[in-house]
N, C-alpha and C positions, 0 to 999 in steps of 0.2 A: 504494498501500499503506501503511495504516492504520500508525503508530509508536508505542510505545504503553511504560507504567513498570509495573514490577508489585515490589512489595515482599511477599516470602513467606517467610513460618514456617514450618519443620519438624520434626514435632515425633515422638518414637518412639526406636528403636535407632541415631542416625545421628552419632555418633561415634565414633571409632577404626574405622572402615571405610571410609575414603577418601572419604566422600562428597563433602566440598569439592574434593579434584581430579578427583573423576569429573564434579560439576557444573562445575567450569571446564571441562574439555574438551567437554562436551554443549553447555555454551555455546557456544564459539568455533565448534565445529564450524558451531552453525548462524546463527552472525555475530551473538550475542547481548552485550553488553556488559553492564556493572556488576560487582560484587564477590559473593562469598560470605565468609562466618565462621559458626564458633561461636558457641552463644551460652552464658551461665553456666550456663543451667538443664538444658542437655545436647543443646538443640535444634543447630538450623542454621536461618541467618537469609540471606536474599541479596536485591540490587534484582538487576532485569533490566530493560533496554531495549533495544529493535529492533524489528523487523517484529513486526505483532501476531502471525501464524502458528507465527513463530520462538519466541517469547516462550511461547506457548501448549504448544509440543511442548517444549522444556525444563521448564516445570511438570509437564507430564504424566510425564515423565523421573524429576522429584523424588517423584511420586508414590509411586515402586517403588523408586529409589534405586540404588544398586551393591549388589552380592553381597553376604549379610551386613548389610545392613541392615533394620530392622523397619519403616515408616512406619507411625505413628497417625493424623499429619493434616497437611493443607498449609494454612495457610493464606493465603489473597491478599488486598491489596489494590490494586486500581488506582489507580494516580496520573497527574498529566500526564506526557507524555513531555518531558524536557530536553536531551539529546542532549550530558547533561554527560561519560558516558565515552567514552575512546578503546579499551578491553580491557574484557578482563574478568581481575580479581583475586582471590584469596583474601588476605585481610584478617584481622586481631585482633580 
């Protein structure tokens, strides 16, 4: 299985709807490591690492988000896998 790293920016109504906590739950359930945080402009940013299919499933979930979210866009930048993360955290 190929391991990948993806940096994503989610725009829309994504703060105040438990987007970060739900992203963490979804990532952990798929064995994806990394982090998620709010951005100053009202978006959410995440770094995801893991098996390619698992990372794609987390990204697919991010396109909809939790109840109450209205996702306008998900910008994905694919990067080289580093293996630097041991879990999935909500950061500032």
